[in-house]
All heavy atoms as TSV, in Angstrom:
chain	resi	resn	atom	element	x	y	z
A	1	MET	N	N	-14.919	24.662	-7.438
A	1	MET	CA	C	-15.296	24.289	-8.790
A	1	MET	C	C	-15.876	22.884	-8.754
A	1	MET	O	O	-15.363	22.014	-8.059
A	1	MET	CB	C	-14.077	24.335	-9.703
A	1	MET	CG	C	-14.311	23.712	-11.053
A	1	MET	SD	S	-12.947	23.911	-12.193
A	1	MET	CE	C	-13.322	25.533	-12.776
A	2	ASN	N	N	-16.933	22.662	-9.507
A	2	ASN	CA	C	-17.497	21.324	-9.615
A	2	ASN	C	C	-16.628	20.473	-10.533
A	2	ASN	O	O	-16.266	20.905	-11.627
A	2	ASN	CB	C	-18.920	21.370	-10.163
A	2	ASN	CG	C	-19.933	21.520	-9.067
A	2	ASN	OD1	O	-19.588	21.644	-7.899
A	2	ASN	ND2	N	-21.188	21.512	-9.419
A	3	VAL	N	N	-16.286	19.297	-10.051
A	3	VAL	CA	C	-15.460	18.353	-10.799
A	3	VAL	C	C	-16.287	17.086	-11.013
A	3	VAL	O	O	-16.888	16.559	-10.071
A	3	VAL	CB	C	-14.161	18.024	-10.036
A	3	VAL	CG1	C	-13.345	16.979	-10.772
A	3	VAL	CG2	C	-13.340	19.299	-9.833
A	4	VAL	N	N	-16.307	16.625	-12.259
A	4	VAL	CA	C	-17.031	15.402	-12.616
A	4	VAL	C	C	-15.995	14.353	-13.008
A	4	VAL	O	O	-15.130	14.619	-13.844
A	4	VAL	CB	C	-18.006	15.641	-13.790
A	4	VAL	CG1	C	-18.814	14.388	-14.073
A	4	VAL	CG2	C	-18.910	16.825	-13.517
A	5	LEU	N	N	-16.074	13.180	-12.395
A	5	LEU	CA	C	-15.167	12.080	-12.718
A	5	LEU	C	C	-15.886	11.078	-13.598
A	5	LEU	O	O	-16.985	10.618	-13.264
A	5	LEU	CB	C	-14.689	11.389	-11.445
A	5	LEU	CG	C	-13.923	12.263	-10.462
A	5	LEU	CD1	C	-13.582	11.469	-9.212
A	5	LEU	CD2	C	-12.673	12.828	-11.095
A	6	PHE	N	N	-15.261	10.765	-14.729
A	6	PHE	CA	C	-15.782	9.772	-15.657
A	6	PHE	C	C	-14.795	8.614	-15.734
A	6	PHE	O	O	-13.614	8.821	-15.996
A	6	PHE	CB	C	-15.952	10.361	-17.063
A	6	PHE	CG	C	-17.052	11.379	-17.171
A	6	PHE	CD1	C	-16.768	12.729	-17.115
A	6	PHE	CD2	C	-18.366	10.975	-17.339
A	6	PHE	CE1	C	-17.779	13.673	-17.220
A	6	PHE	CE2	C	-19.391	11.909	-17.446
A	6	PHE	CZ	C	-19.089	13.267	-17.379
A	7	GLU	N	N	-15.289	7.399	-15.525
A	7	GLU	CA	C	-14.466	6.199	-15.656
A	7	GLU	C	C	-14.580	5.684	-17.085
A	7	GLU	O	O	-15.684	5.545	-17.615
A	7	GLU	CB	C	-14.936	5.124	-14.690
A	7	GLU	CG	C	-14.159	3.833	-14.821
A	7	GLU	CD	C	-14.653	2.759	-13.864
A	7	GLU	OE1	O	-15.581	3.014	-13.082
A	7	GLU	OE2	O	-14.099	1.647	-13.926
A	8	LYS	N	N	-13.430	5.433	-17.696
A	8	LYS	CA	C	-13.423	4.825	-19.024
A	8	LYS	C	C	-13.495	3.313	-18.841
A	8	LYS	O	O	-12.604	2.697	-18.257
A	8	LYS	CB	C	-12.171	5.216	-19.797
A	8	LYS	CG	C	-12.196	4.732	-21.232
A	8	LYS	CD	C	-11.054	5.297	-22.029
A	8	LYS	CE	C	-11.183	4.897	-23.482
A	8	LYS	NZ	N	-10.101	5.443	-24.274
A	9	LEU	N	N	-14.566	2.726	-19.345
A	9	LEU	CA	C	-14.786	1.288	-19.210
A	9	LEU	C	C	-14.018	0.522	-20.292
A	9	LEU	O	O	-13.631	1.110	-21.313
A	9	LEU	CB	C	-16.288	0.994	-19.302
A	9	LEU	CG	C	-17.146	1.697	-18.248
A	9	LEU	CD1	C	-18.629	1.482	-18.528
A	9	LEU	CD2	C	-16.773	1.227	-16.851
A	10	PRO	N	N	-13.779	-0.781	-20.099
A	10	PRO	CA	C	-13.018	-1.570	-21.076
A	10	PRO	C	C	-13.578	-1.522	-22.501
A	10	PRO	O	O	-12.836	-1.606	-23.464
A	10	PRO	CB	C	-13.079	-2.992	-20.513
A	10	PRO	CG	C	-13.268	-2.807	-19.047
A	10	PRO	CD	C	-14.118	-1.567	-18.910
A	11	ASP	N	N	-14.908	-1.359	-22.638
A	11	ASP	CA	C	-15.495	-1.302	-23.974
A	11	ASP	C	C	-15.457	0.097	-24.583
A	11	ASP	O	O	-15.987	0.322	-25.668
A	11	ASP	CB	C	-16.932	-1.827	-23.949
A	11	ASP	CG	C	-17.872	-0.972	-23.109
A	11	ASP	OD1	O	-17.443	0.074	-22.567
A	11	ASP	OD2	O	-19.054	-1.341	-22.985
A	12	GLY	N	N	-14.826	1.050	-23.879
A	12	GLY	CA	C	-14.688	2.409	-24.394
A	12	GLY	C	C	-15.768	3.366	-23.951
A	12	GLY	O	O	-15.653	4.568	-24.155
A	13	GLU	N	N	-16.823	2.834	-23.349
A	13	GLU	CA	C	-17.905	3.687	-22.851
A	13	GLU	C	C	-17.427	4.471	-21.623
A	13	GLU	O	O	-16.461	4.080	-20.958
A	13	GLU	CB	C	-19.120	2.849	-22.468
A	13	GLU	CG	C	-19.805	2.189	-23.640
A	13	GLU	CD	C	-20.499	3.181	-24.553
A	13	GLU	OE1	O	-21.131	4.125	-24.052
A	13	GLU	OE2	O	-20.388	3.012	-25.779
A	14	LEU	N	N	-18.116	5.570	-21.322
A	14	LEU	CA	C	-17.813	6.371	-20.145
A	14	LEU	C	C	-18.931	6.236	-19.130
A	14	LEU	O	O	-20.108	6.227	-19.483
A	14	LEU	CB	C	-17.647	7.839	-20.526
A	14	LEU	CG	C	-16.542	8.161	-21.517
A	14	LEU	CD1	C	-16.505	9.658	-21.781
A	14	LEU	CD2	C	-15.194	7.663	-21.047
A	15	ARG	N	N	-18.534	6.150	-17.856
A	15	ARG	CA	C	-19.506	6.062	-16.760
A	15	ARG	C	C	-19.165	7.146	-15.753
A	15	ARG	O	O	-18.024	7.254	-15.300
A	15	ARG	CB	C	-19.421	4.698	-16.086
A	15	ARG	CG	C	-20.355	4.540	-14.889
A	15	ARG	CD	C	-20.246	3.156	-14.267
A	15	ARG	NE	N	-18.981	2.960	-13.572
A	15	ARG	CZ	C	-18.789	3.194	-12.271
A	15	ARG	NH1	N	-19.756	3.662	-11.520
A	15	ARG	NH2	N	-17.613	2.957	-11.717
A	16	GLU	N	N	-20.147	7.981	-15.423
A	16	GLU	CA	C	-19.911	9.015	-14.421
A	16	GLU	C	C	-19.802	8.371	-13.055
A	16	GLU	O	O	-20.691	7.641	-12.627
A	16	GLU	CB	C	-21.043	10.046	-14.436
A	16	GLU	CG	C	-20.779	11.185	-13.485
A	16	GLU	CD	C	-21.821	12.281	-13.545
A	16	GLU	OE1	O	-22.343	12.561	-14.650
A	16	GLU	OE2	O	-22.112	12.852	-12.477
A	17	ILE	N	N	-18.689	8.641	-12.380
A	17	ILE	CA	C	-18.471	8.104	-11.039
A	17	ILE	C	C	-19.107	9.020	-10.008
A	17	ILE	O	O	-19.815	8.579	-9.118
A	17	ILE	CB	C	-16.968	7.958	-10.733
A	17	ILE	CG1	C	-16.321	6.980	-11.692
A	17	ILE	CG2	C	-16.747	7.544	-9.291
A	17	ILE	CD1	C	-14.823	6.933	-11.567
A	18	GLU	N	N	-18.803	10.312	-10.130
A	18	GLU	CA	C	-19.348	11.268	-9.177
A	18	GLU	C	C	-19.121	12.685	-9.658
A	18	GLU	O	O	-18.314	12.930	-10.554
A	18	GLU	CB	C	-18.740	11.086	-7.797
A	18	GLU	CG	C	-17.295	11.550	-7.694
A	18	GLU	CD	C	-16.864	11.740	-6.247
A	18	GLU	OE1	O	-17.411	11.081	-5.360
A	18	GLU	OE2	O	-15.984	12.565	-6.029
A	19	GLU	N	N	-19.830	13.582	-9.012
A	19	GLU	CA	C	-19.630	15.011	-9.211
A	19	GLU	C	C	-19.640	15.646	-7.830
A	19	GLU	O	O	-20.527	15.370	-7.025
A	19	GLU	CB	C	-20.741	15.608	-10.066
A	19	GLU	CG	C	-20.596	17.096	-10.287
A	19	GLU	CD	C	-21.635	17.698	-11.202
A	19	GLU	OE1	O	-22.303	16.928	-11.934
A	19	GLU	OE2	O	-21.792	18.920	-11.193
A	20	ARG	N	N	-18.624	16.447	-7.559
A	20	ARG	CA	C	-18.584	17.143	-6.271
A	20	ARG	C	C	-17.801	18.437	-6.422
A	20	ARG	O	O	-17.038	18.607	-7.375
A	20	ARG	CB	C	-18.025	16.268	-5.161
A	20	ARG	CG	C	-16.533	16.087	-5.175
A	20	ARG	CD	C	-15.991	15.463	-3.897
A	20	ARG	NE	N	-16.252	14.036	-3.821
A	20	ARG	CZ	C	-15.723	13.249	-2.910
A	20	ARG	NH1	N	-14.922	13.728	-1.990
A	20	ARG	NH2	N	-15.989	11.961	-2.907
A	21	ASN	N	N	-17.963	19.311	-5.460
A	21	ASN	CA	C	-17.269	20.585	-5.461
A	21	ASN	C	C	-15.869	20.402	-4.873
A	21	ASN	O	O	-15.731	19.870	-3.774
A	21	ASN	CB	C	-18.071	21.598	-4.629
A	21	ASN	CG	C	-17.602	23.017	-4.829
A	21	ASN	OD1	O	-16.513	23.253	-5.344
A	21	ASN	ND2	N	-18.416	23.956	-4.427
A	22	TRP	N	N	-14.844	20.807	-5.626
A	22	TRP	CA	C	-13.464	20.738	-5.169
A	22	TRP	C	C	-12.985	22.127	-4.809
A	22	TRP	O	O	-13.335	23.103	-5.466
A	22	TRP	CB	C	-12.559	20.186	-6.263
A	22	TRP	CG	C	-12.642	18.711	-6.494
A	22	TRP	CD1	C	-13.665	17.874	-6.185
A	22	TRP	CD2	C	-11.655	17.904	-7.129
A	22	TRP	NE1	N	-13.379	16.598	-6.593
A	22	TRP	CE2	C	-12.145	16.585	-7.177
A	22	TRP	CE3	C	-10.409	18.171	-7.677
A	22	TRP	CZ2	C	-11.423	15.538	-7.733
A	22	TRP	CZ3	C	-9.692	17.128	-8.237
A	22	TRP	CH2	C	-10.196	15.824	-8.251
A	23	SER	N	N	-12.147	22.207	-3.803
A	23	SER	CA	C	-11.532	23.483	-3.429
A	23	SER	C	C	-10.484	23.857	-4.475
A	23	SER	O	O	-9.987	22.985	-5.215
A	23	SER	CB	C	-10.865	23.360	-2.058
A	23	SER	OG	O	-9.692	22.576	-2.162
A	24	PRO	N	N	-10.116	25.134	-4.542
A	24	PRO	CA	C	-9.048	25.534	-5.470
A	24	PRO	C	C	-7.735	24.771	-5.229
A	24	PRO	O	O	-7.008	24.478	-6.173
A	24	PRO	CB	C	-8.878	27.028	-5.201
A	24	PRO	CG	C	-10.220	27.474	-4.693
A	24	PRO	CD	C	-10.728	26.292	-3.892
A	25	HIS	N	N	-7.456	24.413	-3.973
A	25	HIS	CA	C	-6.229	23.665	-3.661
A	25	HIS	C	C	-6.270	22.249	-4.243
A	25	HIS	O	O	-5.254	21.748	-4.729
A	25	HIS	CB	C	-5.995	23.600	-2.155
A	25	HIS	CG	C	-5.725	24.928	-1.530
A	25	HIS	ND1	N	-4.612	25.678	-1.815
A	25	HIS	CD2	C	-6.453	25.648	-0.653
A	25	HIS	CE1	C	-4.651	26.802	-1.133
A	25	HIS	NE2	N	-5.760	26.817	-0.416
A	26	MET	N	N	-7.433	21.622	-4.206
A	26	MET	CA	C	-7.554	20.277	-4.776
A	26	MET	C	C	-7.395	20.314	-6.289
A	26	MET	O	O	-6.725	19.454	-6.870
A	26	MET	CB	C	-8.896	19.650	-4.398
A	26	MET	CG	C	-8.994	19.266	-2.938
A	26	MET	SD	S	-10.610	18.612	-2.468
A	26	MET	CE	C	-10.657	17.091	-3.379
A	27	VAL	N	N	-7.990	21.317	-6.934
A	27	VAL	CA	C	-7.854	21.448	-8.385
A	27	VAL	C	C	-6.387	21.697	-8.743
A	27	VAL	O	O	-5.846	21.084	-9.669
A	27	VAL	CB	C	-8.766	22.567	-8.931
A	27	VAL	CG1	C	-8.494	22.810	-10.408
A	27	VAL	CG2	C	-10.232	22.210	-8.715
A	28	ALA	N	N	-5.712	22.572	-8.001
A	28	ALA	CA	C	-4.299	22.865	-8.259
A	28	ALA	C	C	-3.422	21.632	-8.056
A	28	ALA	O	O	-2.422	21.453	-8.760
A	28	ALA	CB	C	-3.822	24.001	-7.355
A	29	ALA	N	N	-3.811	20.754	-7.147
A	29	ALA	CA	C	-3.032	19.538	-6.881
A	29	ALA	C	C	-2.987	18.612	-8.083
A	29	ALA	O	O	-2.077	17.784	-8.199
A	29	ALA	CB	C	-3.590	18.805	-5.662
A	30	LEU	N	N	-3.944	18.747	-8.991
A	30	LEU	CA	C	-3.955	17.888	-10.186
A	30	LEU	C	C	-2.700	18.060	-11.027
A	30	LEU	O	O	-2.353	17.178	-11.804
A	30	LEU	CB	C	-5.192	18.181	-11.045
A	30	LEU	CG	C	-6.515	17.682	-10.482
A	30	LEU	CD1	C	-7.675	18.215	-11.314
A	30	LEU	CD2	C	-6.537	16.169	-10.433
A	31	GLU	N	N	-1.997	19.185	-10.880
A	31	GLU	CA	C	-0.746	19.396	-11.616
A	31	GLU	C	C	0.357	18.459	-11.137
A	31	GLU	O	O	1.329	18.255	-11.841
A	31	GLU	CB	C	-0.274	20.837	-11.456
A	31	GLU	CG	C	-1.171	21.856	-12.088
A	31	GLU	CD	C	-0.641	23.264	-11.919
A	31	GLU	OE1	O	0.598	23.441	-11.999
A	31	GLU	OE2	O	-1.451	24.167	-11.710
A	32	HIS	N	N	0.182	17.899	-9.936
A	32	HIS	CA	C	1.254	17.124	-9.306
A	32	HIS	C	C	0.919	15.666	-9.063
A	32	HIS	O	O	1.747	14.931	-8.540
A	32	HIS	CB	C	1.634	17.774	-7.968
A	32	HIS	CG	C	1.970	19.217	-8.090
A	32	HIS	ND1	N	3.151	19.669	-8.641
A	32	HIS	CD2	C	1.250	20.322	-7.787
A	32	HIS	CE1	C	3.159	20.980	-8.645
A	32	HIS	NE2	N	2.017	21.409	-8.132
A	33	VAL	N	N	-0.295	15.253	-9.406
A	33	VAL	CA	C	-0.690	13.868	-9.116
A	33	VAL	C	C	-1.098	13.141	-10.387
A	33	VAL	O	O	-1.540	13.760	-11.360
A	33	VAL	CB	C	-1.844	13.804	-8.096
A	33	VAL	CG1	C	-1.462	14.434	-6.789
A	33	VAL	CG2	C	-3.103	14.440	-8.643
A	34	ASN	N	N	-0.944	11.843	-10.378
A	34	ASN	CA	C	-1.379	10.994	-11.482
A	34	ASN	C	C	-2.492	10.031	-11.064
A	34	ASN	O	O	-3.140	9.439	-11.907
A	34	ASN	CB	C	-0.210	10.169	-12.022
A	34	ASN	CG	C	0.867	11.034	-12.612
A	34	ASN	OD1	O	0.594	11.994	-13.304
A	34	ASN	ND2	N	2.115	10.704	-12.303
A	35	TYR	N	N	-2.668	9.890	-9.757
A	35	TYR	CA	C	-3.639	8.932	-9.236
A	35	TYR	C	C	-4.513	9.611	-8.195
A	35	TYR	O	O	-4.038	10.462	-7.437
A	35	TYR	CB	C	-2.924	7.733	-8.593
A	35	TYR	CG	C	-2.016	7.034	-9.563
A	35	TYR	CD1	C	-0.673	7.368	-9.658
A	35	TYR	CD2	C	-2.506	6.051	-10.418
A	35	TYR	CE1	C	0.160	6.750	-10.583
A	35	TYR	CE2	C	-1.679	5.422	-11.335
A	35	TYR	CZ	C	-0.348	5.783	-11.411
A	35	TYR	OH	O	0.471	5.171	-12.322
A	36	ILE	N	N	-5.787	9.218	-8.167
A	36	ILE	CA	C	-6.700	9.729	-7.156
A	36	ILE	C	C	-7.477	8.557	-6.572
A	36	ILE	O	O	-7.617	7.509	-7.208
A	36	ILE	CB	C	-7.674	10.785	-7.723
A	36	ILE	CG1	C	-8.517	10.233	-8.866
A	36	ILE	CG2	C	-6.933	12.026	-8.181
A	36	ILE	CD1	C	-9.569	11.203	-9.364
A	37	VAL	N	N	-7.955	8.724	-5.346
A	37	VAL	CA	C	-8.739	7.701	-4.671
A	37	VAL	C	C	-10.144	8.258	-4.453
A	37	VAL	O	O	-10.308	9.345	-3.901
A	37	VAL	CB	C	-8.108	7.306	-3.320
A	37	VAL	CG1	C	-8.988	6.285	-2.599
A	37	VAL	CG2	C	-6.702	6.768	-3.527
A	38	VAL	N	N	-11.130	7.514	-4.927
A	38	VAL	CA	C	-12.537	7.907	-4.799
A	38	VAL	C	C	-13.320	6.695	-4.338
A	38	VAL	O	O	-13.229	5.621	-4.952
A	38	VAL	CB	C	-13.098	8.406	-6.158
A	38	VAL	CG1	C	-14.567	8.787	-6.020
A	38	VAL	CG2	C	-12.297	9.568	-6.692
A	39	GLY	N	N	-14.056	6.849	-3.267
A	39	GLY	CA	C	-14.856	5.720	-2.761
A	39	GLY	C	C	-14.014	4.521	-2.406
A	39	GLY	O	O	-14.460	3.382	-2.572
A	40	GLY	N	N	-12.768	4.765	-1.974
A	40	GLY	CA	C	-11.882	3.669	-1.592
A	40	GLY	C	C	-11.233	2.948	-2.763
A	40	GLY	O	O	-10.531	1.965	-2.574
A	41	LYS	N	N	-11.445	3.445	-3.982
A	41	LYS	CA	C	-10.891	2.810	-5.181
A	41	LYS	C	C	-9.896	3.764	-5.832
A	41	LYS	O	O	-10.158	4.961	-5.941
A	41	LYS	CB	C	-12.034	2.481	-6.148
A	41	LYS	CG	C	-11.654	1.597	-7.291
A	41	LYS	CD	C	-12.891	1.149	-8.060
A	41	LYS	CE	C	-12.510	0.270	-9.228
A	41	LYS	NZ	N	-13.674	-0.127	-10.018
A	42	GLU	N	N	-8.760	3.223	-6.286
A	42	GLU	CA	C	-7.716	4.050	-6.891
A	42	GLU	C	C	-7.875	4.098	-8.408
A	42	GLU	O	O	-8.109	3.069	-9.051
A	42	GLU	CB	C	-6.333	3.522	-6.533
A	42	GLU	CG	C	-5.216	4.426	-7.024
A	42	GLU	CD	C	-3.851	3.981	-6.555
A	42	GLU	OE1	O	-3.660	2.777	-6.266
A	42	GLU	OE2	O	-2.956	4.838	-6.466
A	43	TYR	N	N	-7.737	5.317	-8.948
A	43	TYR	CA	C	-7.849	5.557	-10.382
A	43	TYR	C	C	-6.641	6.336	-10.872
A	43	TYR	O	O	-6.086	7.164	-10.141
A	43	TYR	CB	C	-9.091	6.398	-10.693
A	43	TYR	CG	C	-10.397	5.742	-10.363
A	43	TYR	CD1	C	-10.984	5.905	-9.123
A	43	TYR	CD2	C	-11.057	4.958	-11.298
A	43	TYR	CE1	C	-12.197	5.311	-8.812
A	43	TYR	CE2	C	-12.274	4.349	-11.005
A	43	TYR	CZ	C	-12.833	4.541	-9.764
A	43	TYR	OH	O	-14.030	3.942	-9.467
A	44	GLU	N	N	-6.274	6.073	-12.112
A	44	GLU	CA	C	-5.254	6.875	-12.779
A	44	GLU	C	C	-5.966	7.961	-13.580
A	44	GLU	O	O	-6.928	7.685	-14.307
A	44	GLU	CB	C	-4.415	6.022	-13.720
A	44	GLU	CG	C	-3.325	6.823	-14.414
A	44	GLU	CD	C	-2.440	5.968	-15.306
A	44	GLU	OE1	O	-2.736	4.766	-15.498
A	44	GLU	OE2	O	-1.452	6.521	-15.812
A	45	THR	N	N	-5.507	9.195	-13.439
A	45	THR	CA	C	-6.088	10.280	-14.225
A	45	THR	C	C	-5.494	10.230	-15.627
A	45	THR	O	O	-4.289	10.108	-15.798
A	45	THR	CB	C	-5.814	11.651	-13.587
A	45	THR	OG1	O	-4.413	11.839	-13.435
A	45	THR	CG2	C	-6.496	11.772	-12.233
A	46	VAL	N	N	-6.353	10.277	-16.634
A	46	VAL	CA	C	-5.925	10.160	-18.025
A	46	VAL	C	C	-5.884	11.525	-18.692
A	46	VAL	O	O	-4.894	11.898	-19.307
A	46	VAL	CB	C	-6.846	9.200	-18.810
A	46	VAL	CG1	C	-6.446	9.116	-20.265
A	46	VAL	CG2	C	-6.836	7.820	-18.169
A	47	GLU	N	N	-6.965	12.263	-18.581
A	47	GLU	CA	C	-7.009	13.601	-19.165
A	47	GLU	C	C	-8.135	14.388	-18.524
A	47	GLU	O	O	-8.986	13.838	-17.843
A	47	GLU	CB	C	-7.175	13.559	-20.673
A	47	GLU	CG	C	-8.429	12.885	-21.155
A	47	GLU	CD	C	-8.482	12.776	-22.671
A	47	GLU	OE1	O	-7.495	12.332	-23.291
A	47	GLU	OE2	O	-9.523	13.146	-23.222
A	48	GLY	N	N	-8.106	15.684	-18.753
A	48	GLY	CA	C	-9.132	16.554	-18.209
A	48	GLY	C	C	-9.662	17.490	-19.278
A	48	GLY	O	O	-8.992	17.770	-20.273
A	49	ARG	N	N	-10.870	17.961	-19.040
A	49	ARG	CA	C	-11.501	18.893	-19.976
A	49	ARG	C	C	-12.269	19.918	-19.154
A	49	ARG	O	O	-13.013	19.574	-18.235
A	49	ARG	CB	C	-12.467	18.132	-20.882
A	49	ARG	CG	C	-13.249	19.024	-21.832
A	49	ARG	CD	C	-14.072	18.212	-22.776
A	49	ARG	NE	N	-15.318	17.810	-22.139
A	49	ARG	CZ	C	-16.381	17.404	-22.813
A	49	ARG	NH1	N	-16.346	17.292	-24.122
A	49	ARG	NH2	N	-17.484	17.053	-22.176
A	50	LEU	N	N	-12.082	21.200	-19.493
A	50	LEU	CA	C	-12.833	22.263	-18.851
A	50	LEU	C	C	-14.078	22.522	-19.681
A	50	LEU	O	O	-13.989	22.955	-20.832
A	50	LEU	CB	C	-11.986	23.533	-18.746
A	50	LEU	CG	C	-12.645	24.713	-18.044
A	50	LEU	CD1	C	-13.021	24.348	-16.621
A	50	LEU	CD2	C	-11.717	25.910	-18.065
A	51	ASN	N	N	-15.220	22.224	-19.131
A	51	ASN	CA	C	-16.493	22.425	-19.817
A	51	ASN	C	C	-16.992	23.821	-19.420
A	51	ASN	O	O	-17.627	23.998	-18.382
A	51	ASN	CB	C	-17.504	21.348	-19.415
A	51	ASN	CG	C	-18.787	21.431	-20.195
A	51	ASN	OD1	O	-19.204	22.500	-20.608
A	51	ASN	ND2	N	-19.424	20.289	-20.380
A	52	VAL	N	N	-16.677	24.806	-20.247
A	52	VAL	CA	C	-17.015	26.194	-19.959
A	52	VAL	C	C	-18.530	26.393	-19.973
A	52	VAL	O	O	-19.066	27.156	-19.167
A	52	VAL	CB	C	-16.313	27.146	-20.959
A	52	VAL	CG1	C	-16.723	28.582	-20.736
A	52	VAL	CG2	C	-14.801	27.004	-20.833
A	53	ASP	N	N	-19.220	25.704	-20.860
A	53	ASP	CA	C	-20.675	25.850	-20.950
A	53	ASP	C	C	-21.365	25.492	-19.632
A	53	ASP	O	O	-22.335	26.128	-19.243
A	53	ASP	CB	C	-21.252	24.980	-22.069
A	53	ASP	CG	C	-20.868	25.480	-23.450
A	53	ASP	OD1	O	-20.554	26.683	-23.583
A	53	ASP	OD2	O	-20.882	24.669	-24.393
A	54	GLU	N	N	-20.865	24.456	-18.959
A	54	GLU	CA	C	-21.477	24.012	-17.706
A	54	GLU	C	C	-20.698	24.451	-16.476
A	54	GLU	O	O	-21.132	24.200	-15.346
A	54	GLU	CB	C	-21.638	22.493	-17.711
A	54	GLU	CG	C	-22.605	22.014	-18.795
A	54	GLU	CD	C	-22.879	20.533	-18.715
A	54	GLU	OE1	O	-22.631	19.928	-17.647
A	54	GLU	OE2	O	-23.342	19.967	-19.720
A	55	GLY	N	N	-19.528	25.069	-16.667
A	55	GLY	CA	C	-18.715	25.513	-15.535
A	55	GLY	C	C	-18.183	24.367	-14.711
A	55	GLY	O	O	-18.132	24.438	-13.487
A	56	LYS	N	N	-17.752	23.281	-15.389
A	56	LYS	CA	C	-17.274	22.085	-14.694
A	56	LYS	C	C	-15.944	21.630	-15.267
A	56	LYS	O	O	-15.675	21.785	-16.454
A	56	LYS	CB	C	-18.278	20.940	-14.850
A	56	LYS	CG	C	-19.623	21.226	-14.238
A	56	LYS	CD	C	-20.590	20.099	-14.486
A	56	LYS	CE	C	-21.951	20.434	-13.907
A	56	LYS	NZ	N	-22.917	19.372	-14.170
A	57	LEU	N	N	-15.130	21.045	-14.398
A	57	LEU	CA	C	-13.912	20.368	-14.816
A	57	LEU	C	C	-14.245	18.883	-14.892
A	57	LEU	O	O	-14.721	18.289	-13.913
A	57	LEU	CB	C	-12.796	20.605	-13.801
A	57	LEU	CG	C	-11.477	19.892	-14.044
A	57	LEU	CD1	C	-10.875	20.307	-15.380
A	57	LEU	CD2	C	-10.513	20.157	-12.910
A	58	GLU	N	N	-14.032	18.275	-16.048
A	58	GLU	CA	C	-14.345	16.863	-16.256
A	58	GLU	C	C	-13.041	16.086	-16.356
A	58	GLU	O	O	-12.175	16.431	-17.154
A	58	GLU	CB	C	-15.167	16.694	-17.534
A	58	GLU	CG	C	-16.466	17.469	-17.490
A	58	GLU	CD	C	-17.194	17.554	-18.811
A	58	GLU	OE1	O	-16.599	17.238	-19.876
A	58	GLU	OE2	O	-18.369	17.935	-18.792
A	59	LEU	N	N	-12.903	15.058	-15.531
A	59	LEU	CA	C	-11.691	14.236	-15.522
A	59	LEU	C	C	-12.006	12.826	-15.988
A	59	LEU	O	O	-12.968	12.211	-15.513
A	59	LEU	CB	C	-11.094	14.170	-14.120
A	59	LEU	CG	C	-10.601	15.471	-13.517
A	59	LEU	CD1	C	-10.106	15.228	-12.101
A	59	LEU	CD2	C	-9.503	16.081	-14.372
A	60	LEU	N	N	-11.193	12.331	-16.905
A	60	LEU	CA	C	-11.301	10.958	-17.371
A	60	LEU	C	C	-10.315	10.119	-16.571
A	60	LEU	O	O	-9.119	10.457	-16.497
A	60	LEU	CB	C	-10.980	10.883	-18.864
A	60	LEU	CG	C	-11.070	9.523	-19.524
A	60	LEU	CD1	C	-12.514	8.990	-19.456
A	60	LEU	CD2	C	-10.615	9.609	-20.971
A	61	VAL	N	N	-10.808	9.049	-15.964
A	61	VAL	CA	C	-9.967	8.195	-15.119
A	61	VAL	C	C	-10.164	6.735	-15.533
A	61	VAL	O	O	-11.184	6.361	-16.096
A	61	VAL	CB	C	-10.275	8.377	-13.628
A	61	VAL	CG1	C	-10.016	9.805	-13.176
A	61	VAL	CG2	C	-11.697	7.981	-13.288
A	62	VAL	N	N	-9.137	5.927	-15.238
A	62	VAL	CA	C	-9.236	4.476	-15.435
A	62	VAL	C	C	-8.859	3.801	-14.105
A	62	VAL	O	O	-7.969	4.273	-13.405
A	62	VAL	CB	C	-8.318	3.988	-16.581
A	62	VAL	CG1	C	-8.802	4.505	-17.912
A	62	VAL	CG2	C	-6.879	4.369	-16.358
A	63	PRO	N	N	-9.552	2.711	-13.763
A	63	PRO	CA	C	-9.242	2.030	-12.500
A	63	PRO	C	C	-7.880	1.353	-12.580
A	63	PRO	O	O	-7.457	0.875	-13.639
A	63	PRO	CB	C	-10.368	1.005	-12.362
A	63	PRO	CG	C	-10.881	0.787	-13.738
A	63	PRO	CD	C	-10.629	2.056	-14.498
A	64	MET	N	N	-7.220	1.332	-11.438
A	64	MET	CA	C	-5.945	0.629	-11.343
A	64	MET	C	C	-6.210	-0.857	-11.258
A	64	MET	O	O	-7.185	-1.296	-10.658
A	64	MET	CB	C	-5.167	1.095	-10.103
A	64	MET	CG	C	-4.746	2.539	-10.183
A	64	MET	SD	S	-3.726	2.891	-11.626
A	64	MET	CE	C	-2.381	1.777	-11.397
A	65	ARG	N	N	-5.381	-1.641	-11.883
A	65	ARG	CA	C	-5.527	-3.098	-11.864
A	65	ARG	C	C	-5.297	-3.596	-10.444
A	65	ARG	O	O	-4.491	-3.054	-9.692
A	65	ARG	CB	C	-4.514	-3.760	-12.786
A	65	ARG	CG	C	-4.748	-3.409	-14.228
A	65	ARG	CD	C	-5.967	-4.148	-14.750
A	65	ARG	NE	N	-6.197	-3.814	-16.144
A	65	ARG	CZ	C	-7.382	-3.621	-16.657
A	65	ARG	NH1	N	-8.456	-3.721	-15.916
A	65	ARG	NH2	N	-7.523	-3.334	-17.929
A	66	GLY	N	N	-6.049	-4.622	-10.092
A	66	GLY	CA	C	-5.895	-5.213	-8.763
A	66	GLY	C	C	-6.671	-4.488	-7.692
A	66	GLY	O	O	-6.563	-4.810	-6.533
A	67	GLU	N	N	-7.408	-3.482	-8.078
A	67	GLU	CA	C	-8.207	-2.733	-7.086
A	67	GLU	C	C	-9.583	-3.332	-6.975
A	67	GLU	O	O	-10.138	-3.822	-7.895
A	67	GLU	CB	C	-8.325	-1.257	-7.510
A	67	GLU	CG	C	-7.052	-0.478	-7.305
A	67	GLU	CD	C	-6.649	-0.345	-5.852
A	67	GLU	OE1	O	-7.456	0.096	-5.043
A	67	GLU	OE2	O	-5.525	-0.707	-5.545
């Protein structure tokens, strides 16, 4: 499944970090994790949305402080 990561910026705007294909195991792992690492940077997962129209899982993330 294609997963799109959006970073919530301090001013409330959203910035797309990346889009890539995740395996079913990676998607299932979201039930058990609160943090993900992308490009060497750690993010907290805030919420997710299944975009049925585009066939994508969209995740809203915020960067961890001190990263």
